[in-house]
C-alpha positions in Angstrom: 0.0 0.0 0.0 1.3 3.4 -0.9 2.0 5.7 2.0 0.9 9.3 1.4 3.1 12.3 2.3 2.2 14.3 5.4 -0.7 16.6 4.9 0.0 20.4 5.4 -1.0 21.8 8.7 -2.3 25.3 9.4 -0.9 28.4 7.6 1.9 27.7 5.2 4.9 29.8 4.0 5.1 31.1 0.4 8.0 30.3 -1.8 9.4 33.8 -1.2 9.1 33.3 2.5 10.8 30.0 2.4 13.7 31.5 0.5 13.9 34.3 3.1 13.9 31.8 6.0 17.0 30.1 4.5 19.0 33.4 4.6 19.0 33.4 8.4 21.5 36.3 8.8 21.9 39.5 6.8 22.8 43.1 7.4 21.3 46.6 7.6 23.2 49.8 6.5 22.0 53.1 8.1 23.6 56.0 6.3 22.3 59.5 5.7 22.7 63.1 6.9 22.2 61.8 10.5 25.8 60.4 10.2 27.0 64.0 9.9 24.6 65.7 12.4 25.1 63.2 15.2 21.3 62.5 15.2 19.2 59.4 15.1 16.2 61.1 13.5 16.9 64.0 11.2 14.3 66.8 11.4 14.1 67.2 7.6 15.8 70.7 7.4 19.3 69.3 7.0 21.0 70.7 3.9 22.4 68.2 1.5 25.7 70.0 1.6 26.5 68.3 5.0 26.5 64.9 3.4 30.1 64.6 2.4 31.7 61.2 3.2 35.5 61.4 2.5 36.1 57.8 1.4 32.7 56.2 0.9 33.0 52.5 -0.2 30.0 50.3 -0.5 32.4 47.7 -1.7 34.0 47.7 1.7 30.6 47.2 3.3 29.8 44.3 1.0 33.3 42.7 1.5 32.9 42.9 5.3 29.4 41.5 5.2 30.4 38.6 2.9 33.4 37.8 5.2 31.1 37.9 8.2 28.8 35.2 6.6 25.9 37.5 5.9 23.7 36.6 2.9 22.5 40.1 2.0 22.4 43.8 2.9 19.5 46.3 3.2 20.3 50.0 2.6 18.4 52.9 4.1 17.9 54.6 0.8 15.8 57.3 2.5 15.3 57.7 6.3 12.8 59.9 8.1 14.7 63.1 7.2 13.8 62.6 3.5 17.4 62.7 2.2 17.8 60.3 -0.7 21.0 58.3 -1.3 20.2 58.2 -5.0 19.6 61.1 -7.5 15.8 60.7 -7.5 14.0 62.5 -10.3 11.3 63.6 -7.9 13.3 65.7 -5.3 16.4 67.8 -5.1 16.8 66.7 -1.5 19.4 64.0 -2.4 23.0 63.2 -3.2 22.8 65.2 -6.4 22.7 68.3 -4.2 25.6 67.2 -2.0 29.4 67.5 -2.4 29.6 63.7 -2.7 31.3 63.2 -6.1 30.4 66.8 -7.0 26.7 65.8 -7.1 27.2 63.0 -9.6 27.2 60.2 -7.0 24.6 57.4 -6.6 25.2 55.4 -3.5 22.3 53.1 -4.2 23.9 52.1 -7.5 27.3 51.6 -5.8 25.6 49.5 -3.2 23.8 47.2 -5.6 27.0 46.8 -7.7 29.1 46.0 -4.6 26.6 43.4 -3.3 26.5 41.8 -6.7 30.3 41.6 -6.8 30.3 39.8 -3.4 27.3 37.5 -4.0 25.0 39.3 -1.6 21.3 39.8 -2.0 20.1 43.4 -1.9 17.2 45.0 0.0 15.9 48.6 0.2 14.5 50.7 3.0 12.3 53.6 2.0 10.9 55.4 5.0 7.1 56.1 4.6 7.6 59.1 6.9 9.3 62.1 5.3 10.0 65.1 7.5 11.4 67.1 4.6 8.7 66.8 1.9 6.1 69.6 1.8 3.3 67.2 0.8 3.7 64.7 3.6 0.3 63.9 5.2 -1.4 65.0 2.0 -2.7 62.7 -0.8 0.0 64.0 -3.2 2.7 62.5 -1.0 1.5 58.9 -1.7 2.2 59.5 -5.4 5.6 60.8 -4.6 6.4 57.8 -2.3 5.3 55.3 -4.9 7.3 57.1 -7.6 10.4 56.6 -5.5 9.6 53.0 -4.9 9.4 52.5 -8.7 12.8 54.1 -9.1 14.4 51.8 -6.5 12.7 48.6 -7.8 13.2 49.2 -11.5 16.6 50.9 -11.9 19.0 48.9 -9.8 18.4 45.2 -9.8 16.7 42.3 -8.0 15.6 43.0 -4.4 15.0 40.3 -1.8 13.4 42.6 0.9 11.5 45.9 1.0 11.6 47.4 4.5 8.7 49.6 5.6 9.3 51.4 8.9 6.6 52.1 11.4 7.6 55.6 12.4 4.9 57.7 10.7 3.7 61.2 11.5 4.8 63.9 13.9 6.8 67.1 13.9 9.1 68.0 10.9 10.3 70.6 8.5 7.8 69.8 5.8 9.2 72.2 3.2 9.5 75.0 5.7 6.2 74.6 7.5 7.9 73.4 10.7 4.8 71.8 12.2 3.4 68.6 13.5 1.5 66.4 11.0 -0.4 63.3 11.9 -1.9 60.7 9.5 -4.5 58.0 9.7 -2.1 55.1 9.8 -4.8 52.6 8.8 -5.8 54.3 5.6 -3.4 57.1 4.6 -0.8 55.0 2.7 -3.3 52.8 1.0 -1.0 49.9 1.8 -2.9 47.4 -0.3 -2.0 49.2 -3.5 1.5 50.0 -2.3 2.1 46.3 -1.7 0.6 45.5 -5.1 3.1 47.8 -6.7 6.0 46.0 -5.0 4.6 42.6 -5.9 4.4 43.6 -9.6 8.0 45.1 -9.7 9.7 42.7 -7.3 7.7 39.5 -7.1 10.3 37.6 -5.2 10.8 40.2 -2.5 9.4 39.9 1.0 7.9 43.0 2.6 8.6 43.9 6.2 6.5 45.9 8.7 4.8 45.3 12.0 1.9 44.0 10.0 3.7 42.2 7.2 2.5 41.3 4.6 5.4 38.8 4.4 7.5 39.1 7.6 6.9 40.9 10.9 8.8 43.0 13.4 9.7 41.0 16.5 8.5 43.7 18.8 11.9 44.9 20.1 15.3 46.3 18.9 17.3 44.4 21.5 18.2 41.4 19.4 16.0 38.5 20.6 12.9 36.6 19.7 10.5 35.0 22.1 11.4 31.6 23.7 8.0 30.4 22.4 7.7 31.7 18.9 5.0 30.9 16.3 5.4 32.0 12.7 1.7 32.4 12.4 -0.5 35.4 13.1 -4.2 36.4 13.0 -4.2 39.5 10.8 -7.8 40.6 10.8 -8.0 44.3 11.6 -4.2 44.7 11.5 -2.3 47.4 9.7 1.2 49.0 9.9 1.2 51.1 13.0 -1.5 49.0 14.7 -1.3 50.0 18.4 -4.5 49.7 20.5 -4.6 50.9 24.1 -2.3 48.9 26.3 -0.7 47.1 23.4 2.7 45.5 24.1 4.4 44.7 20.7 6.7 42.0 22.0 3.9 40.2 23.8 2.1 40.0 20.5 4.5 40.1 17.7 7.3 38.4 19.6 5.3 35.3 20.3 3.0 35.2 17.4 -0.3 33.4 17.5 -0.3 29.6 17.9 -3.3 29.1 15.7 -2.8 32.1 13.4 -4.2 31.9 10.0 -1.4 33.8 8.2 2.3 32.8 7.9 4.1 35.9 9.1 7.5 35.0 10.7 9.6 37.5 12.7 12.7 39.3 11.7 15.0 40.4 14.6 16.4 43.9 13.7 19.1 45.2 16.0 22.2 47.4 15.7 25.8 46.4 16.4 26.0 49.8 18.3 23.6 51.5 20.7 22.4 53.7 17.9 21.3 52.9 14.4 23.5 55.6 12.9 27.2 56.0 13.5 28.3 58.2 16.5 31.9 58.6 17.4 31.1 58.5 21.1 29.8 54.9 20.6 33.0 53.5 19.2 33.7 51.9 22.6 30.2 50.5 22.8 30.2 48.1 19.8 28.7 44.7 20.7 31.3 42.1 21.7 31.6 38.8 20.0 30.1 37.0 23.0 27.1 39.4 22.9 26.6 38.8 19.2 26.8 35.1 19.6 24.2 35.1 22.4 22.0 37.3 20.2 22.4 34.7 17.4 21.1 31.9 19.7 18.1 34.1 20.7 17.1 35.1 17.1 18.1 32.6 14.5 18.2 29.9 17.2 14.5 30.6 18.0 13.3 30.4 14.4 13.6 34.1 13.4 16.1 35.8 11.1 18.8 38.2 12.3 19.1 41.6 10.6 22.2 43.2 12.1 22.8 46.9 11.5 26.3 48.2 10.8 26.3 52.0 10.3 29.1 53.6 8.1 31.0 56.4 9.7 31.6 59.9 8.3 34.2 58.4 5.9 31.5 56.2 4.5 33.2 53.1 5.8 32.3 50.4 8.3 34.4 51.3 11.3 37.4 49.1 12.1 36.0 48.0 15.4 32.7 47.0 13.8 34.5 45.0 11.1 36.7 43.3 13.8 33.6 42.2 15.8 31.8 40.9 12.7 34.9 38.8 11.8 35.0 37.5 15.4 31.3 36.7 15.3 31.9 34.6 12.1 34.8 32.8 13.7 32.7 32.0 16.8 29.9 30.5 14.7 32.3 28.5 12.7 33.9 27.2 15.8 30.6 26.1 17.3 29.1 24.5 14.3 32.3 23.1 12.7 31.5 19.5 13.2 28.1 17.9 13.6 28.9 14.7 15.5 25.5 13.2 14.8 26.9 12.4 11.3 29.0 9.7 13.0 26.1 8.2 15.0 23.3 5.7 14.4 19.8 7.1 14.5 16.6 5.2 15.3 13.0 6.6 15.6 10.2 5.3 17.7 7.9 5.8 14.8 8.4 6.2 11.0 5.5 7.1 8.8 4.3 3.8 7.2 7.9 2.4 7.8 8.5 4.0 4.4 12.1 5.0 3.7 10.9 8.2 2.1 10.2 9.4 5.6 13.1 7.6 7.3 15.1 9.0 10.2 18.2 9.1 8.1 16.7 12.1 6.3 17.6 14.1 9.3 21.3 13.9 8.5 21.3 13.6 4.7 22.1 17.3 4.1 19.0 17.7 1.9 16.5 20.3 3.3 13.9 18.9 0.9 13.6 15.6 2.7 12.2 14.9 6.2 11.5 12.3 8.9 7.8 12.0 9.6 5.4 10.1 11.9 2.2 8.3 11.1 -1.1 10.2 11.1 -2.3 10.4 14.7 1.2 10.1 16.1 2.0 13.5 17.7 4.5 12.4 20.3 7.7 10.4 19.4 11.4 10.2 19.9 14.7 9.7 18.2 17.7 7.9 19.7 21.2 9.0 18.7 23.8 6.3 19.5 27.5 6.9 19.2 30.2 4.2 18.9 31.7 5.5 22.1 30.9 8.1 24.7 30.7 11.6 23.1 30.7 15.0 24.6 28.3 17.7 23.3 27.0 21.1 24.4 24.9 22.3 21.5 21.7 21.0 19.8 20.2 22.0 16.5 16.7 21.0 15.4 14.7 22.0 12.3 11.1 21.5 11.3 10.1 21.0 7.7 8.1 24.2 7.7 7.0 23.9 4.1 4.2 21.8 5.6 3.6 24.2 8.5 4.7 24.7 12.1 3.5 22.1 14.5 6.0 21.2 17.3 4.9 22.4 20.8 7.7 21.0 22.9 11.1 19.2 22.6 13.5 17.7 25.0 17.1 16.4 24.9 18.0 13.5 27.2 21.3 11.7 27.8 21.5 8.1 29.0 23.3 7.7 32.3 23.7 4.9 34.8 20.4 5.8 36.3 18.5 6.1 33.0 17.7 9.0 30.7 18.5 12.3 32.3 17.1 15.7 31.0 19.8 17.9 29.4 17.8 20.8 27.9 14.3 21.4 26.6 12.0 24.0 25.0 8.8 24.7 23.3 8.5 25.7 19.6 11.0 24.9 16.9 10.0 26.5 13.6 12.6 26.9 10.9 15.5 26.3 13.3 16.1 25.8 17.0 19.5 26.1 18.7 20.2 25.3 22.3 23.5 25.4 24.2 24.2 23.8 27.5 27.0 22.5 29.8 29.2 19.7 28.5 27.5 16.3 28.7 29.2 13.0 27.8 27.1 10.0 26.9 26.9 7.2 24.3 23.2 7.5 23.8 21.0 10.6 23.5 17.3 10.9 23.0 15.3 13.7 21.5 11.6 13.7 22.4 9.1 15.7 20.3 5.5 16.6 20.9 3.4 18.3 18.2 -0.2 19.3 17.2 -0.1 17.1 14.1 2.2 14.3 12.7 5.8 15.3 13.4 7.9 16.5 10.4 11.6 17.3 11.0 14.2 18.0 8.4 17.4 18.0 10.6 18.9 17.2 14.0 22.5 18.0 14.9 24.7 17.9 18.0 28.0 19.8 18.4 30.7 20.3 20.9 31.7 24.0 21.0 34.9 25.3 22.6 34.8 27.3 25.8 34.9 30.9 24.9 36.2 33.7 27.0 33.3 35.5 28.6 32.9 39.3 28.5 33.9 41.1 31.6 30.9 42.6 33.5 31.5 46.0 35.2 29.3 47.3 37.9 29.3 49.9 40.7 27.3 50.3 43.8 25.9 53.6 45.2 29.0 54.0 47.4 31.3 54.1 44.4 32.8 50.5 44.7 33.5 49.0 41.3 33.4 45.2 40.8 34.4 43.3 37.7 33.7 39.6 36.8 33.8 37.4 33.8 32.4 34.0 34.6 33.4 31.7 37.4 37.0 32.1 38.5 38.0 34.0 35.4 40.9 36.4 35.7 40.2 39.9 34.4 42.7 42.8 33.9 41.5 46.4 34.1 42.6 50.0 33.9 41.1 53.2 35.4 43.3 55.7 33.3 41.6 55.3 30.0 44.2 53.0 28.5 43.5 49.7 27.0 44.3 46.8 29.4 47.3 44.7 28.5 49.3 41.8 30.0 50.9 44.3 32.5 47.6 45.7 33.7 46.5 44.7 37.2 44.2 41.7 37.7 40.9 42.6 39.5 40.9 41.0 43.0 38.7 43.3 45.1 36.3 46.2 44.7 37.9 49.5 43.6 36.7 52.9 44.8 35.5 55.3 42.0 33.4 57.8 43.8 34.3 60.7 41.6 33.4 58.9 38.4 35.6 57.7 35.6 36.2 55.2 32.9 36.7 51.5 33.7 38.1 49.3 31.0 38.4 45.5 31.4 39.7 42.6 29.3 40.0 38.8 29.6 43.2 37.3 28.1 43.7 33.6 27.2 47.1 33.5 28.9 45.4 34.3 32.2 42.6 31.7 31.6 44.0 28.4 30.2 41.5 26.2 28.4 39.3 29.1 27.0 39.2 30.1 23.4 39.9 33.6 22.2 38.5 34.9 18.9 41.1 37.3 17.6 42.0 40.1 19.9 40.8 40.1 23.5 37.7 42.2 23.6 38.1 45.3 25.8 34.8 46.4 27.3 34.4 49.7 29.2 31.9 51.4 31.3 31.8 55.1 32.1 30.5 56.1 35.5 29.3 59.4 36.8 29.7 60.6 40.4 28.8 58.1 43.1 25.4 58.8 44.6 26.1 58.0 48.3 25.3 61.5 49.5 22.5 62.3 46.9 18.9 62.8 48.0 15.7 63.6 46.2 14.5 67.0 47.2 11.2 66.9 45.3 9.5 64.9 42.6 6.2 65.6 40.7 4.8 62.4 42.1 5.6 58.8 42.7 3.6 55.6 42.2 3.7 54.1 45.8 1.5 51.1 45.1 4.4 49.4 43.3 7.3 51.0 45.2 8.2 53.2 42.3 9.6 55.9 44.6 11.6 58.8 43.4 14.7 57.6 45.3 14.9 54.7 42.8 16.3 57.1 40.2 19.5 57.5 42.3 20.0 54.1 43.8 22.4 52.8 41.1 20.1 49.8 40.5 18.8 49.7 36.9 16.1 47.2 37.8 14.2 49.7 39.9 12.4 52.8 38.6 11.0 56.1 39.6 7.5 56.3 38.1 5.1 59.2 38.5 1.7 58.3 40.0 -0.7 56.6 37.6 -3.0 54.4 39.7 -6.1 55.5 41.7 -7.5 57.9 39.2 -6.4 60.0 36.2 -2.6 60.5 36.2 -1.3 64.0 36.1 -0.1 65.1 32.6 3.4 66.1 32.0 5.6 68.0 32.5 7.1 65.9 35.3 10.3 66.7 37.2 12.6 65.4 39.8 15.0 67.6 41.8 18.1 66.1 43.3 20.6 67.5 45.9 24.1 66.2 45.0 25.3 66.8 48.5 27.9 69.3 47.5 28.8 71.4 44.4 30.0 69.2 41.6 31.6 70.0 38.2 29.3 68.6 35.6 30.3 67.9 32.0 27.3 65.7 31.0 24.2 64.1 32.4 22.6 60.7 31.8 19.1 59.3 31.6 18.6 55.6 31.8 15.1 54.5 30.7 13.4 51.7 32.4 15.0 48.3 31.6 12.0 46.0 32.3 10.9 45.8 28.7 7.9 48.1 29.1 7.9 51.0 26.7 5.5 53.3 28.6 6.3 56.6 30.3 9.7 57.0 28.8 11.1 60.6 28.6 11.1 62.0 25.0 11.3 65.8 25.2 13.5 66.8 28.2 15.1 69.7 30.0 18.1 69.5 32.4 18.6 72.4 34.8 21.3 73.2 37.5 21.2 75.3 40.6 23.5 76.4 43.4 20.7 76.8 46.0 17.8 74.8 44.7 15.8 78.0 44.1 17.3 79.8 41.1 17.7 77.5 38.1 19.7 77.7 34.9 18.9 75.6 31.8 21.9 73.4 31.0 20.5 71.2 28.2 17.3 70.4 26.5 16.2 68.2 23.5 14.7 65.0 22.5 15.6 61.3 23.0 14.9 59.8 19.6 13.6 56.2 19.3 13.7 55.8 23.1 10.9 53.3 23.2 12.4 50.7 20.9 16.0 51.3 21.9 16.0 52.1 25.6 19.7 52.5 26.2 21.5 55.0 28.4 21.3 58.5 27.0 24.4 60.6 27.8 24.0 64.3 27.0 27.2 66.4 27.0 26.7 70.0 28.2 27.8 72.8 25.8 30.3 73.8 28.5 31.0 72.4 32.0 29.0 73.8 34.9 29.2 73.7 38.6 26.1 73.0 40.7 24.8 71.3 43.8 21.3 70.8 42.6 20.0 69.3 39.3 16.5 69.1 37.9 15.4 66.7 35.2 12.2 67.6 33.5 10.1 65.3 31.3 8.4 67.8 29.0 6.6 65.0 27.2 6.8 61.2 27.3 7.0 59.0 24.3 3.7 58.2 22.7 2.1 61.1 24.5 2.0 59.0 27.7 0.7 60.9 30.7 3.3 59.5 33.1 7.1 59.6 33.3 9.7 57.3 34.6 13.5 56.9 35.0 15.7 54.0 36.0 18.7 56.2 36.8 19.7 59.9 36.6 23.5 60.5 36.4 25.9 63.3 36.2 29.4 63.0 34.8 32.6 65.0 35.5 33.8 67.1 32.5 37.3 65.6 32.3 35.9 62.1 32.1 33.7 63.2 29.2 36.7 63.9 27.1 38.6 60.7 28.0 35.8 58.4 26.8 36.3 59.6 23.2 38.7 58.1 20.7 41.9 60.1 20.9 42.3 62.4 17.9 45.6 60.8 16.9 44.1 57.3 16.9 41.1 58.6 14.8 43.4 60.2 12.2 45.5 57.0 12.0 42.4 54.9 11.5 41.2 57.2 8.7 44.5 57.0 7.0 44.7 53.2 7.4 41.2 52.6 6.0 41.2 55.2 3.2 44.4 53.7 1.8 45.3 57.0 0.2 44.4 60.6 0.8 41.6 62.1 -1.1 42.7 64.2 -4.1 43.2 67.8 -3.4 40.0 69.7 -3.8 39.6 72.4 -6.5 38.9 75.9 -5.4 35.2 75.3 -6.1 35.3 72.1 -4.1 36.9 73.9 -1.2 34.2 76.4 -1.3 31.6 73.6 -1.1 33.5 72.2 1.9 33.5 75.6 3.7 29.7 75.8 3.0 29.2 72.3 4.3 31.2 73.1 7.5 29.2 76.2 8.0 26.0 74.1 7.6 27.2 71.6 10.2 27.8 74.4 12.6 24.3 75.8 12.0 22.9 72.3 12.7 24.6 72.2 16.0 23.1 75.5 17.0 19.6 74.4 16.2 17.6 74.2 19.3 16.4 70.6 19.5 13.8 71.5 22.1 11.7 73.0 19.4 11.1 69.6 18.1 7.6 68.6 19.3 6.8 65.1 20.4 6.1 62.3 17.9 3.4 59.7 18.3 5.3 56.5 19.1 2.4 54.2 18.7 4.0 52.4 15.8 7.1 50.3 15.4 9.8 52.7 14.5 13.5 53.3 14.4 
């Protein structure tokens, strides 16, 4: 009797979605005027003259991405500021009005050509929001937007992904109107026809947004998917920017819907730096190899794809540190997954569909993703035994479902046979396209993988690996009294410095807490020579943490209010514990609207070079400061404004915000005011408020000599001497940059943050 193949189950992926799943890991490139204004979101009034990269090389981007093991790159062809990296026929706000190649450049063309040379797929990002265009929020803008989509999808080559951002509507330049404009996010863009345009011009491309139609946002920008992740969603009533009252994107988009009717898998988008655009002050904050590897397990290893952003610097190059980390990340993955030891084992399954060799367990190790092991109809729980010729040590597991027939696994477990029977090693819930798990070394001759599903089980691969022990990143912390502690795993030896220098073999080994009450820069590194048996990937990674003044003698003088029901007292903002928060009162009635403020007595006059705001770190995006003021006082009565502005993208990227003052000030009292909260939230909150000494502000930057040496090394040769006309352009560009610095960012009104945005 002929045995039929397994019937499909639930929502299924399209051919373009299956091809996208197989990419697993690819890159994002954020590059625009923001690179030169030190902003995350341009206002739209930036002059094209400031866009002047000195050694722009998309070929360098593509080479670094290829060597890092990426399968493609997506370019921000136009961000929210409206500046176009190609000479669009429909606007002058583009590279054709910039000094780059005397207005003859086309970075999108260079990008496509470079990706083709290195075998990378290409994707385009075209921000639906345009803070420069005079017609934004009017019907005419939709025609403009679609005209630009046509340019990108017809003039350059094949596209594998079109990225639609969720940041839509708010304050902007808008051709000189300088006003706030909002849109009906459900209807304004007429997404159905915009999507149809993409389908007609790029039929193989997947489209991204928080509502698809092909792939979804994962609900955070921190680099992880949910432990339980379904590729399916119920899409009725959904649209890009969907954000009902009380909506938590990660709790919805991160997990998906178990019985969803649409295949809409998540993409994990995250930057290698704290920001999406390059900022020199973040050169010391590039993600370490260990961090990138952990992120890989929590994205690709949970069935999603990983979209990692690498922003070019003002030269137009990936920075050396970023390239080094990408290479180390590639080396780490290669080291982990170099040898699949299951290939040397014997596999047996408790159940094989019809005992038919077409569905045999050997399909799990045949290297063909078009074959699979399957169970009989009605058999939704089964197991696979993996038997080695001799005891074998492993610490990594890989499992893949044959998702062409749907996602169906609800739980899995790895066991090892010991003298007392089978012992649990690791376990989880969903699998999807790929599941990775790492665990402590376990040695056994026989392993068993148990699977439970909602329909007959269909798996395409199982693998076991023994990864080397990697050096862990040093962790640097300080308590309220100013005592610094450093650790890097159990019994690891860590070297450190307090003078701004990079630790080396002669630096002291951390043995006991070090006092740093006046603030400063702590750098720490773990070296193989100090830790035999651990594997180093390239150079030892030096991590650093900059501390402000210790808060032992600080006290809160006054706060607008505090939510006492959940112990969100104002003192939590100065306790040096990022897990606690000050939150203004919100329960027991209508919360007071902003502005909200907190006044802090520093205990004595302090020289202040910068202040810091740490948003809540508990994953909730509500009540985060967006428009802020920072004031100082000698007596707590008379106040002077020291800084004011906006924390862009604070909800989706809630990292420490350090704001340098224009000039150092001395004060005993500080006042932090939340003028408006993100998403027009009525409340405000803070995990920590910090102040930094001025001399430490300078030491945290890359020394000028090092910067110049890096530029020379990467550029290869100096740029040709500029003609008198070109020098004039450069002087104008420099003047424009100065003008941008003088622009008062406080004038920027708040933006609705009820959509997924960057």
